C-alpha positions in Angstrom: -148.6 -229.3 13.7 -151.9 -230.1 12.2 -152.8 -230.1 9.1 -155.7 -227.1 8.8 -158.1 -230.2 7.8 -161.2 -231.7 8.8 -161.7 -235.1 8.4 -165.3 -237.0 8.3 -165.3 -240.5 8.6 -169.0 -242.6 8.5 -169.3 -244.9 11.2 -171.9 -247.6 12.2 -170.7 -250.8 14.2 -166.8 -250.3 13.5 -165.2 -250.5 16.9 -161.9 -252.9 15.3 -162.0 -250.4 12.1 -161.9 -247.3 14.4 -158.4 -248.5 16.7 -156.4 -248.4 13.5 -158.3 -245.4 11.4 -157.8 -242.6 13.6 -154.8 -242.6 14.8 -153.8 -242.5 11.3 -155.5 -239.3 10.9 -153.5 -237.7 13.3 -152.1 -235.7 11.7 -155.8 -233.7 10.5 -156.9 -230.7 13.1 -159.8 -232.1 13.2 -161.7 -235.4 13.6 -165.4 -236.0 13.2 -167.6 -239.7 13.7 -170.8 -239.9 12.1 -172.3 -242.4 14.0 -175.5 -244.4 11.9 -177.1 -246.2 15.5 -173.9 -248.1 16.6 -174.7 -251.2 19.1 -170.7 -251.7 19.7 -168.7 -249.5 21.3 -168.5 -246.8 18.1 -168.6 -244.0 20.3 -166.3 -244.8 22.8 -163.6 -246.3 20.5 -164.1 -242.7 18.6 -163.5 -240.3 21.7 -160.9 -241.6 23.1 -159.1 -241.6 19.9 -159.8 -237.9 20.1 -162.5 -237.7 17.6 -165.4 -235.8 17.8 -168.5 -237.5 17.4 -171.8 -236.5 15.9 -175.3 -238.8 15.4 -177.0 -238.8 12.1 -179.5 -242.1 10.7 -177.6 -243.0 7.7 -180.1 -242.5 4.4 -177.4 -243.5 2.0 -173.8 -242.7 1.7 -175.0 -239.8 -0.3 -176.8 -238.2 2.3 -174.2 -238.9 5.0 -171.9 -237.3 3.7 -173.8 -233.7 2.3 -175.3 -234.0 5.9 -172.0 -234.2 7.2 -170.6 -230.9 5.1 -174.1 -228.8 5.8 -175.1 -229.9 9.5 -171.5 -231.0 11.5 -170.2 -228.1 12.6 -166.8 -229.0 10.4 -164.3 -226.3 11.6 -162.2 -226.2 8.4 -163.6 -225.6 4.5 -161.6 -228.4 3.4 -162.5 -232.1 4.0 -161.2 -236.0 4.0 -163.7 -238.4 2.8 -162.0 -237.9 -0.5 -160.9 -234.3 -0.6 -162.7 -232.1 -1.3 -164.5 -228.2 -0.6 -167.4 -228.5 1.3 -168.5 -225.5 -0.7 -167.7 -226.8 -3.7 -169.5 -230.2 -3.7 -172.2 -231.8 -3.7 -173.3 -235.8 -3.3 -175.6 -237.6 -5.5 -176.5 -241.4 -5.1 -175.2 -244.2 -6.8 -175.8 -247.4 -6.8 -174.8 -248.9 -3.1 -172.2 -245.5 -2.6 -172.5 -242.2 -4.0 -170.7 -239.6 -7.0 -170.2 -236.4 -7.0 -173.0 -234.5 -8.3 -171.8 -230.8 -8.1 -168.1 -229.9 -8.8 -167.3 -226.1 -8.2 -164.1 -226.1 -9.4 -161.0 -228.2 -11.0 -160.4 -232.0 -10.4 -156.6 -233.4 -9.2 -155.7 -236.8 -8.3 -153.9 -238.1 -5.5 -150.9 -239.9 -5.5 -151.2 -242.0 -2.7 -153.2 -245.2 -2.3 -157.3 -245.1 -0.9 -156.5 -248.0 1.6 -160.2 -250.0 1.9 -159.7 -253.2 3.4 -162.7 -254.5 2.3 -163.0 -257.7 4.0 -161.8 -256.2 7.5 -165.3 -258.4 9.2 -164.5 -261.7 7.6 -166.5 -263.6 4.8 -169.9 -263.3 6.5 -170.0 -259.6 6.8 -168.6 -259.1 3.3 -171.7 -261.3 1.9 -174.3 -259.0 4.2 -172.5 -256.1 2.9 -173.1 -256.7 -1.1 -176.4 -258.2 -0.7 -177.5 -255.2 0.6 -175.5 -253.0 -2.4 -176.7 -255.5 -5.2 -180.0 -254.7 -4.2 -179.7 -251.0 -4.1 -177.6 -251.2 -8.0 -180.2 -252.9 -8.8 -183.1 -250.3 -8.1 -181.3 -247.7 -8.8 -181.0 -249.5 -12.6 -184.8 -249.7 -12.6 -185.4 -246.6 -11.5 -183.6 -244.7 -13.5 -181.0 -246.2 -16.6 -178.6 -244.0 -17.6 -179.2 -242.6 -21.1 -177.0 -243.6 -23.4 -173.7 -241.2 -23.7 -171.3 -242.1 -26.1 -169.0 -239.1 -26.3 -168.8 -239.0 -22.0 -167.2 -242.5 -22.6 -164.6 -240.2 -23.0 -164.7 -236.9 -21.2 -162.2 -235.2 -19.1 -164.7 -234.7 -16.8 -164.9 -237.6 -14.2 -168.3 -237.2 -13.5 -169.6 -237.5 -16.8 -166.9 -240.1 -17.9 -168.4 -242.2 -14.8 -172.1 -241.8 -15.2 -171.7 -242.2 -18.7 -169.5 -245.4 -18.0 -171.8 -246.3 -16.2 -174.9 -246.4 -18.3 -173.2 -248.1 -20.7 -171.8 -251.0 -18.2 -175.2 -251.5 -17.4 -177.1 -252.4 -21.8 -173.7 -254.7 -22.1 -174.6 -258.7 -21.9 -172.1 -260.8 -20.0 -171.5 -258.1 -17.0 -170.6 -260.5 -14.1 -167.3 -262.1 -17.3 -166.9 -258.4 -18.2 -166.4 -257.8 -14.6 -163.4 -260.8 -13.8 -161.9 -259.8 -17.0 -161.4 -256.6 -16.1 -160.1 -256.8 -12.9 -158.3 -259.8 -12.9 -156.7 -259.1 -16.7 -156.8 -255.6 -17.2 -155.9 -254.4 -13.7 -153.4 -257.0 -13.1 -155.7 -258.7 -10.2 -153.7 -261.7 -11.8 -150.5 -260.4 -10.4 -151.9 -260.9 -6.9 -151.3 -264.7 -7.0 -154.8 -266.3 -5.4 -156.3 -263.4 -3.9 -156.3 -261.9 -6.7 -158.1 -264.3 -8.4 -160.8 -264.6 -5.5 -161.3 -261.2 -5.5 -162.5 -261.7 -9.3 -164.5 -264.3 -8.7 -166.0 -262.0 -6.2 -166.6 -259.0 -8.1 -168.1 -261.5 -11.1 -170.5 -262.8 -8.3 -171.3 -259.2 -7.0 -172.8 -258.2 -11.1 -174.4 -261.6 -11.4 -176.3 -260.4 -7.7 -177.4 -257.0 -9.7 -178.2 -258.7 -12.7 -180.2 -261.3 -10.9 -182.1 -259.2 -9.0 -183.1 -256.7 -11.9 -184.4 -260.0 -13.8 -186.6 -260.4 -11.3 -187.8 -257.5 -10.6 -188.9 -257.4 -14.2 -190.9 -260.7 -14.3 
């Protein structure tokens, strides 16, 4: 029995990851891969594993997700990107990623972890991606620094709380050090040994890249 659910997978040259990802989605009635100008075998791998492929040039993660919900001809109202009802949410850009800008209804939390294999393509790919991501994050800070919303930091609305915490974090000194402490101590990265230490240092490095690009643009 398939679940009446549409799964949306955003992809650009993801043949290696799709070989692992798509078989794990066999429980869903529909899997749609939104392909952004791939030059590898992303399309062939997707179709071989039972996914339907649609093509759309990616401007941002938020735009791509909104386009998929509105234009990809999805069969079902419930969609797994994170799990949302397509008529009740809308995404907006947030740095290199996205946030939910409109949500009609309540939020619930999935108990299963959302696995993200951030290093599946090796170190060179990770650094190349985060160089791009840090540029986008710096541009967002320079264009529209969120106002301080102290009450929002404790809000029960996850969208408002996330926005408020971002606005606060952009104003804090020593952001790279704070990010290291958050990942390694607060989030218990130290329990993962050398891997946890490496990841915490990489997150601190990412914050340093953002800060350097913001300061460079102000010169």
